[in-house]
N, C-alpha and C positions, 0 to 999 in steps of 0.2 A: 516188440516181440511176441508171442504167445508157443507158449507150450503147448506139448503131443495135443492137450486140451482141444485144446481154442480162447486156451483164456490168457490172455493179456502179462508180458512180460516185460517189467520198466528197464529199457537195458541203464547196466552200473551202479541199478539197489539188488536184484537175481532177489526182487518179491514177486509174488499175484496179487492184483491186488481184491483177487478176489478169488479163491480154490474153496477144490479139484470147477466144477462145475452152474452153474445157475440157472441150465433147464438140460430136461431130460420129451424124449419123445419115447421113448418104452414104452410098452406097453397104453398105448395113446393107438389113435385112427390115421394112419397110415397118410400124410400130406406130408407131395412131396416141395422139397426147399428148408419144409421148417426141421427147427432146432427141437419145439417143440414146446410144454409148455411150462415153467418155474418153477419147481421143486418145488416141493414143502418147505418154511422157514425162509423164501422168498421172496420180496418187492418187487417187482416190474413196471413201469413206469419209457412210454416212451412220451420225451417231448417232442417242444422247438428253440430256437435259440434261444429264446426269452422265460428255458423252462418251463413254460405251462406247457402240457398234460396231451396233445393232437386223438383224434377220436379211427375208433377202431380204420383196417386201410389208408389212414394216410403215415407216411416216413416222421422217420420223431430219431432223434438221443435211446439210447439205452442208458436205462442206467437203472442199479438195479442195487437193498441196501437190504441185508440180514445175514447172519450170525459169521457166513461165510464171508463176509467182504472187510478187508483188514482194518486197523484204527488208521494208517496216516504212514508217509515216509519217514525212517529214525533219523528224528535232527531235519528236519528240509520243512518246515513247514509252509511254502510257498511252495513248492513240490504238494503237494497234499495238499492243501485251497483249489489247487488246480485239476485236483479229480476225487476231491468228496466236497458230501455237500457240510455245510453244518448238521443237519440231526441223518448225516449218514448214507448220503443217496452219491454212491461212485459212478460217475458217468464215467460211460465205457467205453466211447470214442467210436461205438459202432453206430453204424443207418440198419432201422430191421421196421418193421410190420406186422404187427399183431393186428390176425384177421376175428370173427365177429364171437368165436366158442375162443382167441384166449391164444393160439397159436402165436407162434414167433417166426419172422421169417425173413434172415439178414443180409442185406440189401448191398455196404460197401461202409466200407474204415470214413469214416464224420472229415477225417481232417486230406484222407483223397477226391472228393468229390470236386469235378466241379464247375465252373458255373457259363455258362454261354450267353451269354445275354442275359444277366437274368433266369434262364434254367440252370438245375439238375441235370447236369449229366454222371453216371454213378460209374464209374472204368469198367468191375469187372460186366456190366452189359455191354459192351463194348466186344471189351473182351473173348464174353461169351459170341457173339459176332461173327469176330476174326476169328476166333479157334478153330467154328464150321465151315469154312475155307477150308476147299484141297488142301494148298496149300501151307497154308498155313499149321505147325509144330508148336511155336509159344508164340503169344501177344503177352505186352505191357501195355499198361492208358495211363497216359499222364496231362494235365493242363498242364498251358508253355503262360504267359501273359499275351492280347491280345488288345493292341488299340481301341479298335472299332469294340469287340466283344466283349470286352476280359479278358476274357481267356482263350482258346482254342484249341481241339482236345489234336492232344498227339500221341500215334502210336507207334511202339516198337514192335518189330514184327524179328520170328528167329523163325526161314521157312521149313520147312522137304528140304531144300534143295533141289523144287521143281524149277525149270527155262524158263515155265511161263509166268514164276511170280514176280510182279508188277503196280507202283505204286498205286495208276492210275487205275490197276484194277481190280483191285484188292477198294479202295477208297470206293467203286459205285458198287461192291458186293455191300457195304454197308449202309453208301446210301436205298439201297434193295431189305433194307430187313432193320433202319432204325429210320429216325422223324431227320432231318438235316442236319439239324445241330449237334445233337450228338455223335453226327460223326470226321470218322479225323480229315484236317483241312493238312495232317502232312504220314508218313508209314516211312521208316524209318527203317531198312532193313543190320540187325549186328547177328553176329554168332553167337551171344548167349544174352541170358539178361544178367542180372547180379540178383544176387538171391539170399539170406539172410540163413542160420546154423541151423533153421532146422526148416527146410527147402525153399520162402514162400521168398515169391520173386516180390524185392526190396522196391519200388517204383519210384522213393524217396530219393533214388539213389541214379535217374532218369530224365532229372531234371537236369 
């Protein structure tokens, strides 16, 4: 869960791991889609699955360190170790890209990443394409188990009531805008999508 600043809040603990922000774009050159650069006093890394820093332009999990990062969860060393390294780096769980000038772009949540035949699929990218279709009001994308590809892409869609809304048409629309492995193999039409207290769609509730 995230607060109004976009900072992650661990449900059940009532604490923020980093507060109030770790990056800012105020006073910087406008770069569409960027959340800016780290604020003063905050270090930022993008790392791969092994914790090794990735090259600029490559996707990685965002780790931050600074005075605004919490010391750990009260009386819960296991939960603390899962998100905080011994030298103080907070594993945010967000995937991002940093350009050559240090501007940060959020890609998606690490836990929501879908892996199809070894290729990464970011739900937000597929959702953006679905939302550009004139029949779609809301969309959420999740990964589901698949016997041959490991995972497959499944979309949940709320339409605007158009009588032309059709599963095959939406899949074809995605194929016209995305690599085939990123496209939904199944589109389910629903009346509404589950949301949390902040109004954000809860993808985990769709599995």
